[in-house]
N, C-alpha and C positions, 0 to 999 in steps of 0.2 A: 504494500500499500504505499502511495507516495505521500511525504510529509505534508501536513496541512501549512496553509498560509500563517498561522500562528505559530506553529513549530518553527518554520523558517525565520520568522521575526525574533523569536526568543534565541534561537540558535546564534543569529548574527550579531547578538549584543554580547558585550565582555562578561564573562562568568563572575559571579560573586563567590562561587566556590568551585575549586578543581580538586578532583580526587585521582590520586596516582594508584595503579594496579600493576605490581612487579609480576612478571610472568616468565617462567622457565618451562617450556614443554607442556604447556597447559592447555592443549586443544581439546581435551576431555572436560575439564572443568570450567574453562574460560566462558564458552557460550553461555551456559546457565547462569554463572556469576555476573556477567555483563548485562543479562536480560533483567536480572533482579536489581542490579544497581541502577541501570537506566530508568527502570520503572519507577524506583524510589526517587530519584533525583528529578524525573518529570513532573512529580506531583509538588515539587518545591514551587513557591511563588516568586521565583527569581531565576535568572540564567545559570546554569551549572555546565560543568564538562568533565569528561573522564579522559586521563592519560594512561594508556597501557604501555608498559615499558617491556619489550622483548629483550630477555637477556641471554643470548646465544642459543635460542631455541633451535632445535633440528627437527621440529615436527610443523605442524600448520598453525602454530600460534600466531605468527605475523600475518599470515593470510587470512585468518579469521579476523583480525582487527581491521586490516586493509579494507575488507569487503563489509565491514559492518554497516547495516543500512543507516541512511541519514534519518535523523529525527530532532526532536527538541532539544536532546542531551547529545552534544558532539562529541565522538570518541575519537581520540588521536593516537597515532602510533609514534612511538619514540624507541630508538634501537640504542641498546648499551652493550658494547663490547666486553667490558670488564666484568669477569664472572662474580656472582654473588648477589644476594638479595640486597644488601647495603648499598651495593654499587648502582643496582637498578632504582632503588627508591631515591638516592641522591641525584641520579639523572633525571628521574620524574619530578622531583621538587624544584630542581633548577630549571626545568622547563615550563614550569608554571608562571602566572602572572596576577593571578586573582587575589584579592584582599584576604581570603581564607582557603586554605588548603588541607589535604589529609591524604592518608594512603591506608588501604585495606588489602587483604588478600584475595587472591582471584576465587578461592572456594568461598568466599563471604561466609564464613564460619561464625562472624559476630552479627547478630541480628541487626538489619540496617536501621531499624527504628532508632537506634542509639545516635544517628546522624542528627536527629532534631534536637536532642539534648546538647550534643557537643557543639553545635552551631549556635544554639542559644547561648550558651556560656562564652564562646567566643565574642558574640554580638555585645555581651554585657561586660566584656573587658579582659575576660581570660585570654591567656596567649598559647598556653599549651593544655590540650583536654585529651585523655587517652582512655580508652576502654580497659577495664581491669577485671579480671577473673578472680582477683583476690578481694574485691569490693564485697561488703558483707550483703549488699542488694543484688548481687550477680547471680544468675542461674547458668551452671555449668555442666554440660553433659560431656563426661570425659571417659574414653575407653582405653586411655593409656596404659601401658603395662607398669607393674610395680617399680622396675628398674628405670623407666623413662620418669616416672613420679620422682623417684629419689633423685635422678639427675638434675630435675627441675628444682628440686628443694636446694640441692647445692649450689645451683646457678643463681637463684634468687639470692642466696646469702651473699655470694661473691658480688653480684650487681648491686645489692644494697649498700655495699661500702663505696659505690661509685655514685650512686644517685640515691641519697638517703630519704627515706620517708615514703618511697614508690613501692607498692606492693607487687606490681606486676609489670615489669618492663618489657615484656614480649608479646602481649596481645597485638595482633596485627591490625589495630585500628587506633589511629592516632591522627589529630587535627591540631592545625597550628594557626597563629596569625601568619599571614603569607610572606611578609617581610622577614620576620624572625625564622621561618622554616628555609627560606632562600640563602639567607645570611649563615645559618647554622649549617646546612647542607654543604655550602661551599668549603666549610671546614672539615668535613667528615672523611674520617680516613679509614674507616672500618668497613669493608665490602662484604663480610660474611654475616653469620647469624647473630653476632653480639653487637650489630651496628646501632640497634635501639638504643643500647646503653650509652654509647658515645653521643648519640643523637641528643637524648634527654640530658645528659649530663652537660652538654654544651649549652643547651638552652637554659639550664640552671645557672651555668656560668655567667650567662648573659643577664642574669637578674630575674628571670621567669620562675614561676611557680608551676608545678605540675599538677594539673587536676585531674583525679581518677574518678571515672563515673561507671556505674554498675552496666552490665551488659549480658544479654542472653547469647551464650556462646555454645555451639555444637562441634563437637569433634568430628572433622570430616577425613574421610579416608583419602590416601595419596600424599601424605606427608613424606619428605625426603630425609628428614632427621632420623639419625641412627646414633644411640648413645655409643656404641662400640666405635664408631667410625668420626664421630664428630666430637667427642668429650675433649680430648687433648686440645684440638685446634681452637675450641671455645675458650679454654681456660688459658691459652696463649692470646687470644684476641683480648680477652678481659685485661691481662698483664699488660698488653701494648696501650689498651686505652688508658690505663692508670698512670703510665709513663707519659702518655701525651698530655693528660691533664694535669700532671704534678711536676713536670719537667720543663722549666722555663729556658727557651732558647737563648743563646748568646747572641748579641748584638752582630749582624751580618757585617762583613768588611769584603773588600776585594780578594783577600788572601783566604778569609774563612767565610764562605757565603752560609746563610741561615740553614741550619740542618733540620729537617723534618722527618719523623719515622716513615718508612715505606708502607704502601698498602699492605694489609695483610694478606697473605697468600691462602686464603681460605675461600672455598666456592660455595654454591647454593646448597644449603643443608636439605 
């Protein structure tokens, strides 16, 4: 069905809210996820748009996004050659221009009604609003193994030392003041699983408070995270984040250029 004139007019206006969806080989989950997200955003009383970041997919992910039908919610494709979810989210946030931005996972594990709460808080002056499965008001459907739950507990303990007072740094549902998100993303150096920790820590470093909100979260099949394969890499990522946040670089000179830690060699979990 061709888009309506109202949809064309709305899609032509600058969006108030842009949402980034990182995607690596998501040809199975992405179509359903985009349908849900676009349907939700189409009901918003202002222009919105979606950016899907294709992170080195070898399946039809990019083709699905490129061929997505026009509507009141534009869907745009960005390519990111650097492997890792953090690198993809960074590319997506830097590709935004809206006053408010956010990102969510391709499987839409977080109920999208939380967008209304997040945006309301941003409009009221909050600068960082994140979904939290640790919030007392959250409803979490979790089918993870005991081993993975134990690993998550250890990760939260380590992450808590870097972003104090935040109960859940890893829920894939985060919204920001657009200027803050772009300025912070430009400094993000963690491309892998722990990128959320650095992103939030740098927001706090810039004087922002992280506001956690309750969510309805459904454990979706298809996660690529493996405790056996990724735990060591994640611990190393957290160590590098600590160094970046607590090591002040010496002033740059011609003989000694300013040093910055390299990107972590951690891929998509």
